[in-house]
C-alpha positions in Angstrom: 75.1 7.9 46.9 71.4 7.3 46.7 71.5 7.7 42.9 74.1 4.7 42.5 71.6 1.8 43.3 69.1 2.8 40.5 71.9 3.2 38.0 73.5 -0.3 39.0 69.9 -1.7 38.7 69.4 -0.4 35.2 72.9 -1.7 34.2 72.1 -5.1 35.7 68.8 -5.3 33.7 70.6 -4.3 30.5 73.2 -6.9 30.9 70.5 -9.6 31.3 68.7 -8.6 28.0 71.2 -9.8 25.6 71.3 -11.9 22.3 68.2 -13.2 20.8 66.1 -12.3 23.6 67.2 -8.8 23.5 66.4 -8.7 19.8 62.9 -10.0 20.2 62.3 -7.5 23.0 63.7 -4.6 20.9 61.5 -5.6 17.9 58.5 -5.9 19.9 56.9 -2.4 19.0 57.6 -3.1 15.4 56.1 -6.5 15.5 53.1 -5.3 17.2 52.3 -2.9 14.4 53.0 -5.8 12.0 50.5 -8.0 13.8 47.9 -5.3 13.7 48.4 -4.9 10.0 48.2 -8.7 9.3 45.1 -8.9 11.4 43.6 -6.1 9.4 44.3 -8.0 6.2 42.9 -11.1 7.7 39.7 -9.4 8.5 39.5 -8.1 4.9 39.9 -11.6 3.6 37.3 -12.7 6.2 34.8 -10.2 4.8 35.4 -11.3 1.3 34.8 -14.9 2.3 31.8 -14.1 4.4 30.3 -12.1 1.4 30.9 -15.2 -0.7 29.3 -17.6 1.7 26.2 -15.4 2.1 25.9 -15.0 -1.7 25.9 -18.8 -1.9 23.7 -19.4 0.9 21.0 -17.0 -0.6 21.3 -19.4 -3.6 20.1 -22.3 -1.3 23.7 -23.7 -0.4 25.4 -24.3 2.7 29.1 -23.3 3.7 31.5 -26.2 3.8 32.7 -27.4 7.1 36.3 -26.4 6.2 35.1 -22.8 5.6 32.9 -22.7 8.7 35.8 -24.0 10.8 38.1 -21.4 9.1 35.7 -18.5 9.9 35.4 -19.7 13.4 39.2 -19.8 13.7 39.3 -16.3 12.4 36.9 -15.0 15.1 38.9 -17.1 17.8 42.3 -15.7 16.4 41.0 -12.1 16.6 39.9 -12.3 20.2 43.3 -13.9 21.0 45.2 -11.2 19.1 43.4 -8.5 20.7 44.1 -9.8 24.2 47.8 -10.1 23.4 47.9 -6.6 22.1 46.4 -5.3 25.3 49.0 -7.2 27.3 51.9 -6.0 25.2 50.7 -2.4 25.5 50.7 -2.7 29.1 54.2 -4.2 29.2 55.7 -1.5 27.2 54.3 1.2 29.5 56.2 -0.6 32.4 59.6 -0.1 30.7 62.3 1.5 32.8 62.9 5.1 32.1 59.9 5.4 29.8 61.4 3.8 26.7 64.2 1.8 27.8 64.5 -1.7 29.3 61.5 -3.6 30.5 61.3 -4.3 34.3 60.9 -8.1 33.6 62.7 -9.2 30.6 61.5 -12.8 31.0 58.0 -11.8 30.7 58.7 -9.3 27.8 60.5 -12.0 25.9 57.7 -14.5 26.4 55.2 -11.8 25.0 57.4 -10.8 22.2 57.7 -14.5 21.1 53.9 -14.9 21.4 53.6 -12.0 19.0 55.9 -13.6 16.5 53.9 -16.7 16.7 50.6 -15.0 16.2 52.0 -13.2 13.2 52.8 -16.6 11.5 49.4 -18.0 12.6 47.5 -15.0 11.2 49.5 -15.3 7.9 48.6 -19.0 7.7 44.9 -18.1 8.2 45.0 -15.3 5.6 46.7 -17.5 3.0 44.2 -20.3 3.6 41.3 -17.9 3.3 42.6 -16.3 0.1 42.8 -19.8 -1.6 39.3 -21.3 -1.1 38.1 -22.5 -4.4 34.6 -23.4 -2.9 33.0 -22.0 -0.1 29.4 -23.6 -0.1 27.8 -26.8 -1.3 24.1 -27.4 -2.4 21.7 -27.9 0.5 20.4 -31.5 0.8 16.7 -31.7 -0.3 14.2 -31.6 2.7 12.6 -35.0 3.6 9.3 -33.8 2.4 8.2 -30.8 0.5 4.9 -29.4 1.4 2.2 -29.3 -1.1 -0.4 -26.6 -1.1 -4.1 -27.6 -0.7 -6.5 -25.5 -2.9 -9.4 -26.3 -0.6 -9.3 -25.8 3.2 -10.5 -27.3 5.2 -10.6 -30.6 3.1 -14.0 -32.0 3.1 -15.0 -35.7 2.8 -11.7 -37.3 2.7 -11.1 -38.5 6.3 -12.2 -41.9 5.7 -9.9 -42.7 2.7 -7.1 -40.8 4.2 -7.2 -42.9 7.3 -7.3 -46.0 5.3 -4.3 -45.1 3.2 -2.4 -43.9 6.3 -3.1 -47.3 8.1 -1.8 -49.1 5.1 1.4 -47.0 5.1 2.1 -48.3 8.7 1.5 -52.0 7.4 4.9 -53.5 6.7 3.3 -56.1 4.4 1.9 -53.6 2.0 4.3 -51.8 -0.4 2.1 -50.3 -3.0 -1.3 -48.5 -2.9 -3.4 -47.5 -5.6 -6.0 -44.7 -5.2 -8.6 -44.6 -7.9 -11.9 -42.7 -8.8 -13.5 -40.5 -11.2 -12.0 -37.1 -12.4 -12.5 -34.4 -10.1 -13.3 -36.6 -7.0 -10.4 -35.5 -4.9 -7.6 -38.0 -5.5 -4.9 -35.3 -5.9 -6.0 -33.7 -2.8 -6.0 -36.9 -0.9 -2.4 -37.5 -2.0 -1.4 -34.1 -1.2 -2.9 -34.6 2.3 -0.9 -37.7 2.7 2.3 -36.0 1.6 1.8 -33.2 4.1 1.1 -35.5 7.0 4.7 -36.7 6.8 5.7 -33.0 7.8 3.6 -33.1 10.9 4.6 -36.6 12.2 7.9 -38.0 12.9 8.8 -41.0 10.7 11.8 -43.2 9.8 11.4 -42.6 5.8 14.5 -41.0 4.4 12.6 -39.2 1.6 9.1 -38.6 0.2 9.1 -37.9 -3.5 6.1 -36.4 -5.4 5.9 -36.8 -9.2 3.0 -35.6 -11.4 2.5 -38.1 -14.3 -0.3 -36.8 -16.6 -0.7 -37.9 -20.0 0.9 -38.9 -22.4 3.3 -40.5 -19.9 6.7 -38.9 -20.4 9.2 -41.2 -18.9 12.2 -39.0 -19.3 10.3 -36.2 -17.3 9.4 -38.6 -14.6 12.9 -39.6 -14.3 14.4 -36.2 -14.3 11.9 -35.1 -11.6 13.2 -38.0 -9.4 16.8 -37.3 -10.2 16.3 -33.7 -9.2 14.6 -34.6 -5.9 17.6 -37.0 -5.0 20.1 -34.4 -5.6 22.0 -36.6 -7.9 24.6 -34.2 -9.8 23.8 -33.2 -13.2 26.9 -34.6 -14.8 25.8 -38.1 -13.8 22.7 -38.0 -15.8 22.2 -35.1 -18.0 22.1 -36.0 -21.6 22.3 -39.8 -20.7 20.1 -42.4 -22.2 17.0 -43.8 -20.3 18.7 -46.8 -19.0 21.8 -44.7 -17.4 19.3 -42.5 -15.7 17.4 -45.5 -14.3 20.7 -46.9 -13.2 21.4 -43.7 -11.1 17.9 -43.7 -9.6 18.2 -47.3 -8.6 21.6 -46.8 -7.2 20.4 -44.1 -4.7 17.0 -45.4 -3.9 18.4 -48.8 -3.1 20.1 -47.2 0.0 17.0 -45.3 1.1 13.6 -45.9 2.7 11.4 -43.9 0.5 7.7 -43.0 -0.2 7.0 -42.4 -3.9 3.8 -40.5 -4.6 2.6 -40.7 -8.1 -0.2 -38.3 -9.1 -2.5 -38.6 -12.2 -1.5 -41.9 -13.9 -3.3 -42.8 -17.0 -1.7 -45.9 -18.0 0.4 -48.4 -16.1 3.8 -47.1 -15.6 6.8 -49.4 -15.8 8.6 -48.6 -12.7 11.7 -50.8 -13.4 12.2 -48.6 -16.5 11.9 -45.5 -14.5 14.6 -46.8 -12.0 12.4 -47.7 -9.0 13.8 -50.8 -7.3 11.5 -53.5 -6.4 9.6 -53.2 -3.2 10.3 -55.7 -0.5 13.7 -57.1 0.4 13.0 -55.6 3.9 13.5 -51.9 2.9 9.9 -51.1 3.7 9.6 -48.4 1.1 6.1 -47.3 -0.3 4.5 -46.4 -3.4 1.2 -44.7 -3.5 -0.4 -43.5 -6.9 -3.6 -41.9 -8.0 -5.5 -42.8 -11.2 -9.0 -42.7 -12.7 -9.1 -46.2 -13.7 -9.1 -49.4 -11.6 -7.4 -51.3 -14.4 -4.4 -49.1 -13.8 -4.3 -50.3 -10.2 -4.1 -53.9 -11.6 -1.5 -53.0 -14.2 0.6 -51.5 -11.6 0.3 -54.5 -9.4 -1.0 -52.5 -6.4 -1.3 -54.6 -3.3 -4.2 -52.5 -2.1 -6.5 -50.5 -4.1 -8.7 -47.7 -2.5 -11.7 -46.1 -4.2 -12.3 -42.5 -3.6 -16.0 -42.1 -3.5 -18.2 -38.9 -4.0 -19.1 -37.0 -0.9 -22.1 -38.0 1.3 -25.0 -35.6 0.9 -24.3 -33.6 4.1 -20.5 -33.1 3.1 -21.6 -32.2 -0.4 -24.0 -29.6 0.8 -21.5 -28.1 3.1 -18.9 -27.8 0.4 -21.5 -26.4 -2.0 -22.9 -23.8 0.5 -19.4 -22.6 1.3 -18.6 -21.9 -2.4 -22.1 -20.2 -3.2 -21.5 -17.9 -0.2 -23.7 -16.8 2.7 -24.8 -13.5 1.0 -26.4 -15.5 -1.9 -27.9 -18.1 0.5 -29.4 -15.5 2.6 -30.8 -13.3 -0.2 -34.0 -15.2 0.0 -35.8 -17.8 2.4 -36.4 -20.2 -0.4 -32.8 -20.3 -1.8 -31.2 -22.7 0.9 -33.7 -25.4 0.0 -33.3 -24.9 -3.7 -29.4 -25.1 -3.2 -29.8 -28.4 -1.4 -31.8 -29.6 -4.6 -29.0 -28.3 -6.9 -26.3 -29.8 -4.7 -27.9 -33.2 -5.0 -27.8 -32.9 -8.8 -24.0 -32.8 -8.6 -23.8 -36.3 -7.2 -21.3 -35.5 -4.6 -18.6 -34.9 -7.1 -16.3 -32.1 -5.5 -15.2 -30.5 -8.7 -18.7 -30.4 -10.0 -20.0 -29.0 -6.6 -17.4 -26.2 -6.9 -18.0 -25.3 -10.5 -21.8 -25.3 -10.4 -21.7 -23.4 -6.9 -19.6 -20.6 -8.5 -21.9 -20.6 -11.5 -25.0 -20.1 -9.2 -23.2 -17.6 -6.7 -24.7 -14.6 -8.5 -28.3 -16.0 -8.6 -30.2 -14.0 -6.0 -33.8 -14.8 -6.7 -35.7 -18.2 -6.4 -36.8 -17.8 -10.0 -33.1 -18.0 -11.2 -32.4 -21.1 -9.0 -35.4 -23.0 -10.3 -34.6 -22.4 -14.0 -31.1 -23.4 -13.4 -32.0 -26.4 -11.5 -34.3 -27.5 -14.1 -31.5 -27.1 -16.8 -29.2 -29.2 -14.7 -31.9 -32.0 -14.1 -32.5 -32.1 -17.9 -28.7 -33.2 -18.5 -28.1 -37.0 -19.3 -27.1 -38.6 -15.9 -26.0 -42.1 -16.9 -24.0 -41.8 -20.0 -21.6 -44.8 -20.2 -18.1 -44.2 -18.9 -16.8 -42.3 -15.9 -15.7 -39.4 -18.1 -19.0 -38.9 -19.7 -20.8 -39.0 -16.3 -18.5 -36.2 -15.2 -19.0 -34.3 -18.4 -22.8 -34.3 -18.2 -22.4 -32.5 -14.9 -19.6 -30.0 -16.0 -21.4 -29.2 -19.2 -23.7 -27.2 -17.2 -21.0 -24.5 -16.6 -20.1 -24.5 -20.3 -23.9 -24.0 -21.2 -24.2 -21.3 -18.6 -21.6 -19.1 -20.3 -23.2 -16.0 -21.8 -22.5 -16.3 -25.5 -21.1 -18.1 -28.3 -17.9 -16.1 -28.5 -17.2 -16.9 -24.8 -17.9 -20.5 -25.5 -15.5 -20.6 -28.3 -13.0 -18.9 -26.3 -13.2 -21.5 -23.7 -13.1 -24.5 -26.0 -10.1 -22.9 -27.6 -8.1 -23.4 -24.5 -8.2 -27.2 -24.9 -5.7 -26.8 -27.7 -2.8 -26.4 -25.2 -1.3 -29.4 -23.5 -2.2 -30.5 -20.0 -0.9 -28.3 -17.1 0.4 -25.8 -19.7 0.7 -22.1 -18.5 -1.1 -20.3 -21.2 0.0 -16.7 -21.5 -3.1 -14.5 -21.1 -2.0 -11.9 -23.6 -1.0 -14.5 -26.1 -4.4 -16.4 -25.8 -6.3 -13.1 -26.3 -4.4 -12.4 -29.5 -5.2 -15.8 -30.7 -9.0 -15.3 -30.0 -8.9 -12.0 -31.9 -7.1 -13.7 -34.8 -9.6 -16.6 -34.8 -12.4 -14.0 -35.3 -14.0 -14.7 -31.9 -14.2 -11.0 -31.0 -14.8 -9.6 -34.5 -17.6 -7.3 -33.3 -14.8 -5.0 -32.2 -13.1 -3.1 -34.8 -10.4 -1.8 -32.6 -7.9 -4.4 -31.3 -7.7 -2.7 -28.0 -11.4 -2.9 -27.4 -11.1 -6.6 -28.5 -8.3 -7.1 -25.9 -10.5 -5.6 -23.1 -13.2 -7.9 -24.1 -10.8 -10.8 -24.1 -9.8 -9.8 -20.6 -13.4 -9.9 -19.4 -14.0 -13.3 -20.9 -10.9 -14.6 -19.1 -12.2 -13.2 -15.8 -15.6 -14.8 -16.5 -14.0 -18.2 -17.3 -12.0 -17.8 -14.0 -14.9 -17.0 -11.9 -16.6 -20.1 -13.3 -13.7 -22.2 -12.3 -13.2 -23.2 -15.9 -9.8 -21.6 -16.0 -7.3 -21.1 -13.2 -5.2 -17.8 -13.2 -1.7 -17.1 -12.0 1.4 -15.1 -12.5 5.1 -16.1 -13.2 7.6 -14.9 -10.6 9.5 -11.6 -11.3 8.5 -11.3 -14.8 4.8 -10.9 -13.6 3.3 -12.5 -16.7 -0.2 -13.4 -16.2 -1.0 -17.0 -17.3 -4.1 -19.4 -17.3 -4.2 -23.1 -16.7 -7.1 -25.4 -17.4 -7.8 -28.3 -15.2 -7.2 -31.5 -16.9 -10.9 -32.8 -16.2 -12.1 -29.5 -17.6 -9.7 -29.7 -20.6 -11.0 -33.2 -21.4 -14.5 -32.1 -21.3 -13.7 -29.0 -23.4 -12.1 -31.4 -26.0 -15.2 -33.7 -25.8 -17.5 -30.7 -26.5 -15.3 -29.3 -29.3 -15.4 -32.7 -31.0 -19.2 -32.5 -30.9 -19.5 -34.8 -27.8 -17.1 -37.3 -29.3 -19.1 -37.7 -32.7 -16.3 -36.0 -34.6 -13.1 -37.3 -33.2 -10.6 -35.4 -35.3 -12.3 -31.9 -35.3 -9.8 -30.8 -32.7 -6.5 -32.5 -33.1 -4.0 -32.0 -30.1 -0.9 -34.1 -30.1 1.6 -33.7 -27.2 4.8 -35.4 -27.1 3.7 -38.3 -29.4 7.0 -38.6 -31.4 6.5 -38.9 -35.2 3.0 -38.8 -36.7 2.5 -41.2 -39.6 1.3 -40.0 -42.8 -1.7 -42.3 -42.7 -2.9 -40.4 -39.5 -2.2 -37.1 -41.2 -4.7 -38.2 -44.0 -7.4 -38.5 -41.5 -7.3 -34.8 -40.7 -9.3 -33.7 -43.7 -12.2 -32.7 -41.6 -10.0 -31.2 -38.9 -10.8 -27.6 -38.0 -8.0 -26.9 -35.5 -4.5 -28.6 -35.2 -2.2 -28.3 -32.2 1.3 -30.1 -32.1 3.4 -29.9 -29.1 6.7 -31.1 -27.5 8.7 -33.7 -29.5 5.8 -34.0 -32.1 6.9 -34.3 -35.6 5.2 -35.3 -38.9 6.5 -37.9 -41.2 7.6 -36.9 -44.5 4.7 -37.0 -46.9 4.5 -38.6 -50.4 2.1 -35.9 -51.5 0.8 -32.5 -50.0 -1.9 -33.2 -47.4 -5.3 -32.0 -47.8 -6.6 -29.7 -45.1 -9.7 -28.0 -46.6 -11.4 -27.4 -43.4 -8.4 -26.4 -41.2 -8.6 -22.9 -39.6 -5.8 -23.2 -37.0 -2.3 -24.6 -36.8 -0.5 -23.9 -33.5 2.5 -25.5 -31.7 5.0 -27.2 -33.9 7.8 -26.5 -31.5 10.2 -29.2 -32.5 9.6 -29.2 -36.3 12.8 -27.9 -37.6 11.4 -28.4 -41.2 7.8 -29.0 -42.4 6.9 -31.8 -44.9 7.1 -30.6 -48.6 3.9 -29.0 -49.6 2.5 -29.1 -45.9 0.9 -25.7 -46.4 -0.2 -26.0 -50.0 -3.9 -26.9 -49.4 -4.9 -24.9 -46.5 -7.5 -23.0 -48.2 -9.4 -21.3 -45.1 -6.6 -21.2 -42.6 -6.9 -18.1 -40.3 -4.2 -18.7 -37.6 -0.7 -19.9 -37.8 1.4 -19.8 -34.7 4.7 -21.6 -34.8 6.2 -19.6 -32.1 8.9 -20.9 -29.7 10.3 -23.3 -32.2 14.1 -22.7 -31.8 15.1 -25.3 -34.4 13.0 -23.7 -37.2 15.5 -21.7 -39.4 13.7 -21.7 -42.8 10.1 -20.5 -43.2 8.4 -22.3 -46.2 7.8 -19.8 -49.0 4.4 -21.5 -49.5 3.1 -19.7 -46.4 2.9 -16.6 -48.6 0.1 -18.3 -50.5 -2.3 -18.8 -47.5 -4.6 -16.0 -48.8 -7.0 -16.3 -45.9 -4.3 -16.1 -43.1 -5.1 -13.4 -40.6 -2.6 -14.3 -37.8 1.1 -15.2 -38.1 3.3 -15.7 -35.0 6.9 -16.4 -35.6 8.3 -15.4 -32.1 11.4 -17.1 -30.8 12.2 -19.0 -33.9 15.7 -19.0 -35.4 14.6 -17.8 -38.8 17.3 -16.0 -40.7 15.3 -14.7 -43.7 11.7 -14.1 -44.2 10.4 -15.2 -47.6 9.5 -12.3 -49.8 6.3 -14.1 -50.5 4.8 -12.9 -47.3 3.9 -9.8 -49.1 0.9 -11.6 -50.6 -0.7 -12.0 -47.2 -3.3 -9.3 -48.0 -5.7 -10.4 -45.1 -3.1 -10.7 -42.4 -4.1 -8.7 -39.4 -1.6 -9.8 -36.8 2.2 -10.1 -37.4 4.2 -11.1 -34.4 8.0 -11.3 -34.9 9.3 -11.0 -31.5 12.7 -12.2 -30.4 13.9 -13.2 -33.9 17.6 -12.9 -32.9 18.7 -14.7 -35.9 16.8 -12.6 -38.3 19.2 -10.6 -40.7 16.7 -8.1 -42.0 13.1 -7.6 -43.1 12.4 -7.8 -46.8 12.1 -4.4 -48.6 8.5 -3.1 -48.3 7.1 -6.5 -47.0 5.4 -4.9 -44.0 3.8 -2.2 -46.1 2.4 -4.7 -48.5 0.2 -6.3 -45.6 -2.6 -4.0 -46.3 -4.9 -5.3 -43.7 -2.4 -5.1 -40.8 -3.7 -4.1 -37.4 -1.3 -5.5 -35.0 2.5 -5.6 -35.4 5.0 -6.7 -32.8 8.8 -6.8 -33.0 9.8 -6.3 -29.4 13.3 -7.8 -29.6 15.8 -8.4 -32.4 19.6 -8.8 -32.6 21.6 -5.5 -32.6 23.6 -7.1 -35.4 20.7 -7.2 -37.7 20.2 -4.7 -40.5 16.6 -3.7 -39.6 15.9 -0.3 -40.9 14.0 1.1 -38.1 13.1 4.4 -39.6 11.8 2.7 -42.8 9.9 0.3 -40.6 8.2 3.0 -38.8 7.3 4.9 -42.0 5.8 1.6 -43.3 3.7 1.1 -40.2 2.5 4.7 -40.3 1.0 4.1 -43.8 -1.6 1.6 -42.6 -5.1 3.0 -42.1 -6.4 0.5 -39.5 -3.3 -0.3 -37.6 -3.7 0.5 -33.8 -1.5 -1.9 -32.0 2.3 -1.8 -32.3 4.8 -3.3 -30.0 8.4 -2.5 -31.0 12.0 -2.2 -29.9 14.1 0.8 -31.1 17.8 1.2 -30.7 18.2 4.6 -32.3 17.4 7.9 -30.9 16.3 9.1 -34.3 13.8 6.2 -34.4 12.3 7.4 -31.0 12.1 10.9 -32.3 10.3 9.6 -35.5 7.9 7.5 -33.5 6.9 10.4 -31.2 6.6 12.9 -34.0 3.8 10.8 -35.5 0.4 11.1 -34.0 -0.6 7.7 -35.5 2.5 5.9 -34.3 2.4 7.6 -30.9 -1.3 6.6 -30.5 -1.0 3.0 -31.8 2.3 1.9 -29.8 1.3 -0.2 -26.9 4.8 -1.6 -26.0 7.9 0.2 -26.4 11.4 -1.1 -25.6 14.4 1.1 -25.7 17.7 -0.8 -25.8 21.4 -0.4 -26.1 21.7 3.4 -26.3 25.2 4.6 -26.2 26.2 8.3 -25.5 22.7 9.3 -24.8 21.9 10.9 -21.4 18.3 11.8 -21.9 15.2 10.3 -23.2 12.1 12.3 -24.0 8.7 10.8 -23.9 5.8 12.5 -25.6 2.4 12.5 -24.0 -0.5 11.8 -24.5 0.5 8.4 -25.9 -1.0 4.9 -26.0 2.0 3.1 -24.5 1.1 0.4 -21.9 4.5 -1.2 -21.4 7.8 0.5 -21.3 11.2 -1.1 -21.2 14.5 0.7 -20.9 17.4 -1.7 -21.0 21.2 -1.3 -21.3 21.1 2.4 -21.7 24.5 2.9 -20.0 24.6 6.7 -20.3 20.9 7.4 -19.6 20.6 9.8 -16.7 17.0 11.4 -17.1 13.8 11.0 -18.5 11.8 14.1 -19.7 8.2 14.4 -20.7 7.2 16.5 -23.7 3.5 17.4 -24.2 2.2 17.0 -27.9 2.5 20.7 -28.2 6.2 20.4 -27.8 6.3 22.0 -24.3 9.4 20.4 -22.6 8.6 19.6 -19.0 11.4 18.5 -16.5 11.2 15.0 -15.2 10.8 16.3 -11.6 7.2 17.1 -11.0 6.2 17.9 -14.6 2.9 19.5 -15.5 0.1 17.2 -14.3 -1.7 17.4 -17.8 1.2 15.4 -19.3 0.1 12.0 -18.1 0.7 8.6 -19.4 -2.8 7.3 -18.5 -2.4 4.1 -20.5 0.9 3.0 -18.9 0.7 -0.2 -16.9 4.1 -1.6 -16.9 7.6 -0.2 -16.5 10.8 -2.3 -16.7 14.2 -0.7 -16.0 17.3 -2.9 -16.6 20.9 -2.1 -16.6 20.6 1.7 -16.9 23.6 2.4 -14.6 23.4 6.2 -14.6 19.6 6.7 -14.2 19.0 9.0 -11.3 15.4 8.6 -10.5 12.0 7.8 -12.0 10.1 11.0 -10.8 8.2 10.9 -14.1 6.3 7.9 -12.9 3.9 10.0 -10.8 2.5 10.8 -14.2 1.6 7.2 -14.8 -1.4 6.8 -12.4 -2.6 3.4 -13.8 0.9 1.9 -13.3 0.6 -1.7 -12.2 3.9 -3.3 -12.4 7.3 -1.6 -11.8 10.5 -3.6 -12.2 14.0 -1.9 -11.5 17.2 -4.0 -11.8 20.9 -3.4 -12.0 20.6 0.4 -12.1 23.3 1.3 -9.8 23.1 4.9 -8.9 19.4 5.2 -8.3 19.0 6.5 -4.6 15.3 7.4 -4.7 12.7 5.8 -7.0 10.7 9.1 -6.8 11.9 12.2 -4.8 9.4 13.6 -2.5 9.4 17.3 -2.2 6.0 18.3 -0.6 6.3 21.9 -1.5 6.7 21.2 -5.1 4.5 17.9 -5.2 1.6 18.8 -3.2 -0.4 19.9 -6.2 0.7 16.8 -8.1 -0.3 14.6 -5.3 -3.8 16.2 -5.1 -4.3 15.5 -8.7 -2.7 12.2 -9.2 -2.5 9.2 -6.6 1.0 7.9 -6.6 1.3 4.2 -7.0 -2.5 3.9 -6.4 -2.9 1.1 -9.0 0.6 -0.5 -8.4 0.2 -4.3 -7.9 3.8 -5.5 -8.3 7.0 -3.9 -7.2 10.4 -5.5 -8.0 13.7 -3.8 -6.9 16.9 -6.0 -7.7 20.6 -5.1 -7.2 20.2 -1.3 -6.4 23.2 -0.7 -4.1 22.5 3.0 -3.6 18.7 2.8 -3.2 17.6 4.5 0.0 14.0 5.4 -0.7 11.0 4.4 -2.8 9.0 7.4 -1.8 9.7 10.0 0.8 6.8 9.5 3.0 4.0 6.8 3.5 1.7 6.0 0.7 -1.5 4.0 0.9 -0.6 1.5 -1.9 -4.3 0.4 -2.1 -3.6 -2.2 -4.9 -0.1 -3.4 -4.0 0.0 -7.4 -4.0 3.6 -8.1 -3.9 6.8 -6.7 -3.4 10.5 -8.1 -4.1 13.5 -6.5 -2.7 16.9 -8.0 -3.4 20.4 -6.7 -2.7 19.2 -3.2 -1.8 21.4 -2.7 1.4 20.6 0.9 1.9 16.9 0.6 1.6 16.0 0.8 5.4 12.4 2.2 5.2 9.3 1.1 3.2 6.8 3.8 2.5 4.1 2.0 4.6 1.8 3.0 7.2 -1.3 1.5 8.9 -3.2 1.9 5.9 -1.2 -0.9 4.0 -2.5 -3.3 6.8 -6.0 -2.2 6.3 -6.2 -2.7 2.5 -5.5 -6.6 3.0 -4.4 -6.7 -0.7 -0.7 -7.1 0.2 0.1 -10.8 -0.1 3.9 -11.2 -0.3 6.9 -9.3 0.8 10.0 -11.3 -0.7 13.7 -10.4 0.3 16.6 -11.3 2.2 16.2 -12.0 5.9 18.9 -9.6 6.9 17.3 -6.9 5.0 14.1 -7.4 6.7 15.4 -7.5 10.0 17.4 -4.3 9.4 14.3 -2.2 8.3 13.3 0.7 10.4 9.7 1.2 11.1 7.9 4.3 12.5 5.1 2.2 13.7 6.0 -1.2 14.9 2.5 -2.4 14.5 2.9 -2.3 10.8 6.2 -4.4 11.1 4.2 -7.0 13.2 1.3 -7.2 10.7 3.4 -7.7 7.8 5.9 -10.1 9.3 3.6 -13.2 8.4 3.7 -12.3 4.7 7.3 -11.8 4.5 9.3 -14.7 2.9 12.7 -15.4 1.7 13.1 -17.0 -1.8 14.2 -20.3 -0.1 10.9 -20.3 1.9 9.0 -19.7 -1.3 10.6 -22.7 -3.1 9.9 -24.9 -0.3 6.2 -23.9 -0.4 
């Protein structure tokens, strides 16, 4: 009878598990599977939401509280579900007879019910996550944005800084004016004040920095403040001045703010801007800099502080630092001579820096004595602050080596204040003006132009920079230097209208245009237009007309009486659709730039420009076609550029190439080609191959291979939107086909400096780049299947590597949205010239081809990418990682700087 008790026990348990409870328990295994499946779907939704959040956060946004709470809820839910699944699995194993009834029906029913509830909760979270319309919102602006200081440590500003800082703590003082002569350090002082707010705790809500410059552009000032206050665009974009002022006033009335206004040239109506009156207990502050004490009065500054020139000891310290120890120690007499020269600068920081740089290469006492004598002979007490400054700064101008360099320097003053002047564009203008006419070949002239830029840069007369990502080199001229250059160009103010530069002045009246009869160069910028004229104006002495960016039309007969004009640059005028036919009568014209205009048809009269040497037609996306035989009629043409045009245009590429080939003196061509037949035609011609400097291949369909012929003169190569392109092959001029993977070393692109690859979705690699030994910039973007930039097979490549230094001249490397990229190069390279590397959305790139030599070169300045990418990099030498970490930045960090 021993078997009876267990049977009765089982029967008893079965009887207890009846009805709904029995159904819950019976469905438990099935519901567990359903819960697992639901949790897996929820995790997929979580991953999608997380990716959206990360993408938005990389764009300087922060996740919403709702989304953040949901993500935390999913994490908590996953933990709870896993624990519940473990308990259920244990309960199932306790069933009687292996798979029958549970030993404890009450406990099993409770678990089964919890499973059912979790299924509903998981489904609710999944539905919520699938319906998020917005996952992130813009980050609020920081209280203070750091302003970089050019000169460190800052010399001689401790006293005025302490005075201003003390006044900022004074509740009775709301507005402070800082004034002094140009180049004395007002902007540096204002930056130091701005950055001090970063170091100390304070109760201000926001510190706002605005550069005013001249002419005062009220709209630009308002928009700078609106952006800084994070006011949504739809509340002010496209609104009139008063509406913008109301928005600024509405927000600032609720804040305790500091407004720093740099470089004010005339009293600024703060009420028109939207700045609420100071006082009323809000304790906000306004600090501004200006060259004129009168502006302090006009701005009703409660306190005005003059920034004086440096004391002798401070001035000598700054001067010696800029001259350099090597020069100072090159002869025992030089330190005393340096002290004498520093005194001639009268303590003006900008003058000290400029003169010191000019003297830095003088290594003998005789050179110092000669230059010191020149400096003393300059007039010292010319009436007016600016003239006092110019009398010192002119020394740097007079020290320039030749008249061509001086003309090039003065020419830079034709551009607006703070305008980034593209270096390549500037050199083209110099050549067009004839400043570099001693060089018959435009490439030689370009090289000389580059040397002049370097010379002016070293003399602190120009400031160099590069644009992010595109790596276009540009130049800026300090506003004080620019004023001096204009003063010199106008023969020290004696011929006021010799250079006419108008920036944002609105409509110019006919009476003023009549005064331009003696004008040599005219430069019109930003919202500057000319009133319709009664009769054609007289420009008998005008050689240059540039700018005209907002002139949709020109006054009738405007170009009729320009008998000696050489340069006409009306590029970047998007409103210009019709080019006046009278331009075809400018018999002396040598340079014509129509880039980025909306011109639809070019007048046939352009055929008459027999002296035209430069024709630039880049990015004419509205252009329908080129007039038949127009290009070939320009018998003096040396430089032709048509880098981009609409694929809908009917430009006959073959005919254009044939016309270009006819020119005897052409030696600089930049062109876009969208036909493989055109590429073949170009490379078949020795003249075209030798003369082409920039080649853009765009929009190829159904072509999986491009063949490049070496040697060639190509400096810049762009491959864009070639969807089927898989491989690049090299052909030697003797028609020998060489595979792209480690081709013959003799097939080199020795002139190639820049390569840009964009939207070439099937391109496998860029092995052929090992034959571009002078490559300086490489940009690869949205080319989805590239796994290795250059494959490394040492057995095949050792000979190549011994004859060619891979990437030895590379300065900029940019890799964007390359999801399969795993390697730049198979092993470490020295990269002796690399300055910046940008990596964005390349998740499989886990190693950089760096070893300890990259740290020794000290050239690398920036590594820019996502933080998670940087954190996930693998290093064979941890010392390299530690040495490079200080120069790594995310894009957000760069923007804050």
